[in-house]
C-alpha positions as CSV (number, residue, x, y, z in Angstrom):
1,M,-126.8,-144.4,23.0
2,K,-124.9,-141.8,25.0
3,K,-122.4,-139.4,23.6
4,K,-119.0,-139.7,25.2
5,L,-117.4,-136.7,26.7
6,Y,-113.8,-136.8,25.6
7,N,-112.8,-133.7,27.5
8,Q,-115.4,-133.6,30.3
9,F,-113.4,-131.2,32.6
10,A,-113.0,-128.5,29.9
11,C,-116.8,-128.9,29.2
12,S,-117.7,-128.2,32.7
13,R,-119.4,-124.9,33.3
14,M,-119.2,-125.2,37.1
15,M,-115.4,-125.1,37.2
16,L,-113.6,-122.2,38.8
17,P,-111.5,-120.0,36.5
18,E,-108.3,-120.8,38.3
19,H,-109.0,-124.5,38.1
20,R,-109.7,-124.2,34.4
21,E,-106.4,-122.4,34.0
22,D,-104.5,-125.1,35.9
23,L,-106.1,-127.8,33.8
24,K,-105.2,-125.9,30.6
25,N,-101.6,-125.7,31.8
26,L,-101.5,-129.4,32.5
27,L,-102.9,-130.4,29.1
28,E,-100.7,-128.1,27.1
29,P,-97.3,-129.5,26.1
30,Q,-94.9,-127.8,28.4
31,Q,-91.6,-126.3,27.3
32,K,-90.6,-125.7,30.9
33,H,-88.5,-128.4,32.4
34,C,-88.2,-129.0,36.1
35,L,-84.9,-129.8,37.7
36,P,-85.0,-133.4,38.9
37,S,-84.6,-133.9,42.7
38,L,-81.5,-135.7,43.9
39,D,-81.0,-137.1,47.4
40,E,-78.1,-136.3,49.8
41,Q,-76.2,-139.5,49.0
42,Q,-76.1,-138.7,45.3
43,Y,-74.7,-135.2,46.1
44,Q,-72.0,-136.9,48.3
45,V,-71.0,-139.2,45.4
46,F,-70.8,-136.2,43.0
47,E,-68.7,-134.3,45.5
48,R,-66.3,-137.2,45.9
49,I,-65.9,-137.7,42.1
50,L,-65.4,-133.9,41.5
51,S,-62.8,-133.6,44.3
52,Q,-60.9,-136.6,42.9
53,S,-60.9,-135.0,39.5
54,M,-59.6,-131.7,41.0
55,Q,-56.8,-133.5,42.9
56,Y,-55.6,-136.0,40.3
57,G,-56.7,-134.4,37.0
58,L,-59.2,-137.2,36.2
59,E,-61.6,-136.7,33.4
60,V,-65.3,-136.6,34.3
61,R,-68.5,-136.2,32.4
62,V,-70.9,-133.7,34.1
63,T,-74.5,-133.6,33.0
64,V,-76.2,-130.2,33.6
65,W,-79.8,-129.2,33.5
66,A,-80.2,-126.4,31.0
67,A,-83.2,-124.3,29.8
68,K,-83.5,-126.4,26.7
69,G,-82.9,-129.8,28.3
70,Q,-79.7,-131.5,29.3
71,R,-76.1,-130.8,28.2
72,T,-72.9,-132.6,29.1
73,V,-69.4,-131.2,29.7
74,S,-66.4,-133.6,29.7
75,G,-62.9,-132.9,31.0
76,P,-60.9,-132.6,34.2
77,V,-62.2,-130.1,36.9
78,Q,-59.8,-127.2,37.1
79,K,-61.0,-125.5,40.2
80,T,-64.2,-124.0,41.6
81,G,-65.2,-120.9,39.8
82,T,-64.4,-117.4,41.0
83,I,-68.1,-117.0,41.8
84,P,-69.2,-119.4,44.6
85,G,-71.4,-122.3,43.4
86,Q,-69.6,-122.7,40.1
87,L,-67.1,-125.3,38.7
88,R,-64.6,-124.8,35.9
89,I,-64.1,-127.7,33.6
90,A,-61.3,-127.9,31.0
91,T,-62.8,-129.2,27.8
92,K,-61.2,-129.6,24.3
93,D,-63.0,-126.4,23.3
94,G,-61.7,-124.4,26.3
95,V,-62.8,-123.8,29.9
96,K,-66.5,-124.2,30.6
97,T,-68.2,-122.9,33.7
98,V,-70.9,-125.0,35.3
99,E,-73.4,-124.1,38.1
100,I,-73.2,-126.7,40.9
101,T,-76.9,-126.4,41.6
102,K,-77.8,-127.5,38.0
103,I,-75.7,-130.7,38.1
104,I,-77.8,-133.8,37.7
105,A,-75.2,-136.5,37.0
106,V,-71.4,-136.9,37.3
107,E,-69.4,-139.9,35.9
108,K,-65.8,-140.8,36.0
109,L,-64.2,-141.2,32.5
110,S,-60.8,-142.4,33.8
111,N,-59.7,-144.3,36.9
112,P,-57.1,-143.2,39.4
């Protein structure tokens, strides 16, 4: 009866060191999270909802990709930040600044 090789790639002596390193990185639990890719249509929907919130003061929930996962910010959009590429959202705890490139979801909380 043959012994099963449970981790045959790590047992290989013919593997190049850079491939062994890549395999090790794949098998380790990763703390790094990748920003999910969104298509152009989703960005247009986000832009429309955010501009309506700015014009009419509607509440929105913005989900942002952070280093430790996702976080949400709820409230009306005040204006774009003083630094290009940022939004200012008025929350119950004060004004929060959100980077536009890290937004992964936008939802309306109130209707016009």
